[in-house]
C-alpha positions as CSV (number, residue, x, y, z in Angstrom):
1,X,0.0,0.0,0.0
2,X,1.5,3.4,-1.0
3,X,1.2,6.5,1.2
4,X,-1.2,8.3,-1.2
5,X,-3.9,5.7,-0.5
6,X,-3.8,6.5,3.2
7,X,-4.7,10.1,2.8
8,X,-6.8,12.3,0.5
9,X,-5.2,13.7,-2.6
10,X,-3.9,17.2,-2.5
11,X,-5.4,19.7,-5.0
12,X,-2.2,19.5,-7.2
13,X,-2.3,15.6,-7.2
14,X,-6.0,15.7,-8.0
15,X,-5.4,18.1,-10.9
16,X,-2.6,15.8,-12.2
17,X,-4.8,12.8,-12.0
18,X,-7.7,14.6,-13.8
19,X,-5.3,15.9,-16.5
20,X,-4.1,12.3,-17.1
21,X,-7.7,11.1,-17.4
22,X,-8.5,13.9,-19.8
23,X,-5.5,13.1,-21.9
24,X,-6.4,9.4,-22.1
25,X,-10.0,10.3,-23.0
26,X,-8.8,12.6,-25.8
27,X,-6.5,9.9,-27.2
28,X,-9.4,7.4,-27.1
29,X,-11.7,9.8,-28.9
30,X,-9.2,10.3,-31.7
31,X,-8.6,6.6,-32.1
32,X,-12.4,5.9,-32.3
33,X,-12.9,8.6,-34.9
34,X,-9.9,7.2,-36.9
35,X,-11.4,3.7,-36.7
36,X,-14.7,5.0,-37.9
37,X,-13.1,6.8,-40.9
38,X,-11.1,3.6,-41.7
39,X,-14.2,1.5,-41.7
40,X,-16.0,4.1,-43.9
41,X,-13.1,4.2,-46.3
42,X,-12.9,0.4,-46.5
43,X,-16.7,0.3,-47.2
44,X,-16.4,2.9,-49.9
45,X,-13.6,1.0,-51.6
46,X,-15.5,-2.3,-51.4
47,X,-18.7,-0.9,-52.7
48,X,-16.9,0.9,-55.5
49,X,-17.1,4.6,-54.8
50,X,-20.0,6.9,-53.7
51,X,-22.6,5.3,-56.0
């Protein structure tokens, strides 16, 4: 058990944790959009264009 589990987080620690969570959320959002675009592009190529 580390010492930070025995006490509440300080404001600075809490802000660092929140910033890390936000960073991971942004990366995940970008990856999901990229995957959706990739699936769309594959579909367009397989169908043979926009028509």
